[in-house]
C-alpha positions in Angstrom: 0.0 0.0 0.0 2.9 2.4 0.6 3.6 2.4 -3.2 0.2 3.6 -4.2 -0.1 7.2 -5.3 -3.0 7.8 -3.1 -0.9 7.1 0.0 2.0 9.1 -1.2 0.1 12.2 -2.3 -2.8 14.3 -1.0 -4.2 15.1 2.4 -6.9 13.7 4.6 -9.8 16.0 5.4 -8.2 16.4 8.8 -5.2 18.1 7.2 -2.7 15.3 7.8 -0.9 14.0 4.8 -2.2 10.6 3.5 1.2 9.1 4.1 0.8 9.7 7.9 -1.8 6.8 8.1 0.5 4.1 6.7 2.8 2.2 9.1 5.2 -0.6 8.7 2.6 -3.3 9.5 5.0 -5.3 11.6 3.8 -7.2 14.6 4.8 -5.3 17.8 5.6 -2.1 15.9 2.9 -0.4 18.0 5.6 0.2 20.7 7.1 2.8 18.4 3.9 4.7 18.3 2.2 4.4 21.7 3.4 5.8 25.0 3.5 3.4 28.0 0.3 5.2 29.3 -1.5 4.7 26.0 -0.5 1.0 26.0 -1.8 0.5 29.5 -5.0 2.2 28.6 -5.3 -0.1 25.6 -4.7 -3.2 27.8 -7.4 -2.1 30.2 -9.8 -1.4 27.4 -9.2 -4.7 25.6 -9.6 -6.6 28.9 -12.9 -4.8 29.7 -14.4 -5.1 26.2 -13.4 -8.8 25.7 -14.1 -10.0 29.2 -17.3 -11.8 28.2 -15.9 -13.3 25.0 -13.6 -16.1 24.1 -11.0 -13.5 22.9 -10.0 -12.2 26.3 -7.0 -14.6 26.5 -3.8 -12.5 26.8 -2.1 -14.7 24.3 -4.5 -13.5 21.6 -3.8 -9.9 22.4 -0.2 -9.7 23.6 0.3 -6.1 24.7 3.3 -6.5 27.0 
């Protein structure tokens, strides 16, 4: 997707360049984008939202 013209050029209606929305797509790369506080908030949110589902297992959502 990085090679598409639409992601290289232009701007989102928010004013950010389209290229700002494309990341590496590597597993675990989120640590380069989230602060420890954001990660902790995400962990709590995932735990809360998936508590009643089969997807609450920490192995499915490794955020450590």
